[in-house]
C-alpha positions as CSV (number, residue, x, y, z in Angstrom):
1,X,19.8,15.9,-12.6
2,X,20.0,13.6,-9.7
3,X,19.4,9.8,-9.7
4,X,18.1,7.1,-7.3
5,X,20.6,4.3,-7.7
6,X,19.7,2.3,-4.7
7,X,16.5,1.6,-2.6
8,X,16.8,0.1,0.8
9,X,14.4,-2.9,0.6
10,X,13.6,-3.1,4.2
11,X,13.0,0.8,4.7
12,X,11.2,1.3,1.5
13,X,8.9,-1.8,2.1
14,X,8.3,-0.9,5.6
15,X,7.2,2.7,4.6
16,X,5.0,1.5,1.7
17,X,3.4,-1.3,3.7
18,X,2.4,1.2,6.4
19,X,0.9,3.7,4.1
20,X,-1.1,0.8,2.4
21,X,-2.4,-0.4,5.8
22,X,-3.5,3.2,6.7
23,X,-5.2,3.4,3.4
24,X,-7.0,0.4,3.7
25,X,-8.5,1.7,7.1
26,X,-10.3,4.3,4.8
27,X,-12.2,1.4,3.4
28,X,-12.4,-1.0,6.3
29,X,-13.9,1.4,8.8
30,X,-17.0,2.4,6.7
31,X,-17.2,-1.4,5.5
32,X,-17.3,-2.7,9.0
33,X,-19.9,-0.1,10.0
34,X,-22.1,-1.1,7.0
35,X,-21.6,-4.8,7.7
36,X,-22.6,-4.2,11.2
37,X,-26.0,-2.9,10.1
38,X,-26.8,-6.2,8.0
39,X,-29.2,-8.6,9.9
40,X,-27.3,-11.8,11.0
41,X,-30.5,-14.1,10.9
42,X,-30.3,-16.6,8.1
43,X,-33.0,-19.0,6.8
44,X,-35.2,-20.6,9.5
45,X,-34.1,-17.7,11.9
46,X,-30.8,-19.0,12.7
47,X,-28.1,-16.5,13.2
48,X,-25.4,-16.6,10.7
49,X,-23.2,-14.3,12.8
50,X,-20.9,-11.7,11.4
51,X,-17.7,-13.2,13.0
52,X,-16.1,-14.3,9.7
53,X,-16.8,-11.3,7.5
54,X,-16.3,-8.8,10.3
55,X,-13.0,-10.6,11.1
56,X,-11.9,-10.6,7.5
57,X,-12.7,-7.0,7.4
58,X,-10.6,-6.3,10.2
59,X,-7.7,-8.3,9.0
60,X,-7.6,-6.5,5.7
61,X,-5.1,-3.9,7.0
62,X,-2.9,-6.6,8.3
63,X,-3.1,-8.4,5.1
64,X,-2.4,-5.3,3.0
65,X,0.6,-4.5,5.1
66,X,2.1,-8.0,4.6
67,X,1.6,-8.4,1.0
68,X,2.6,-4.7,0.1
69,X,5.8,-5.3,2.4
70,X,6.7,-8.4,0.3
71,X,5.9,-6.9,-3.1
72,X,7.7,-3.7,-2.3
73,X,10.8,-5.5,-0.9
74,X,10.9,-7.5,-4.1
75,X,10.7,-4.5,-6.0
76,X,13.4,-2.6,-4.4
77,X,15.6,-5.6,-4.6
78,X,14.9,-5.9,-8.6
79,X,15.2,-2.0,-8.8
80,X,18.6,-2.3,-7.3
81,X,19.9,-4.9,-9.8
82,X,18.5,-3.0,-12.7
83,X,19.8,0.4,-11.5
84,X,23.4,-0.9,-11.8
85,X,23.0,-1.3,-15.5
86,X,20.7,1.6,-16.3
87,X,21.8,4.4,-13.9
88,X,18.5,4.5,-11.8
89,X,15.4,6.8,-12.0
90,X,16.7,10.3,-12.6
91,X,14.7,13.5,-11.4
92,X,15.2,17.2,-11.0
93,X,14.7,19.2,-7.8
94,X,13.4,22.7,-8.3
95,X,13.9,25.3,-5.6
96,X,11.1,27.7,-5.1
97,X,11.0,30.4,-7.7
98,X,13.1,28.4,-10.3
99,X,11.9,27.5,-13.6
100,X,10.5,23.9,-14.0
101,X,11.1,22.0,-17.2
102,X,8.1,20.5,-18.9
103,X,9.4,17.0,-18.1
104,X,8.7,15.6,-21.6
105,X,12.3,14.6,-22.2
């Protein structure tokens, strides 16, 4: 058994936040395309414009990046404090062809 006794707050947060930003693009790109097809004319023929919703849609990956960076950095710092007392998360590494335990205990 090996254990994770320390996480680098910056490196962990950077990695997780980039993953979240990229994953948000999976939703943002189709959402932007769908929103682009919605007519922009409001009551009375006045154009409502898609600037705000489209801008918010395009800012979602940035928002996800910032919020996931902050929350992951806090998680890593708290984990490091707790791991001092609990020993951290333990895990097994199995090489190809080795028997793997059921992981229940």
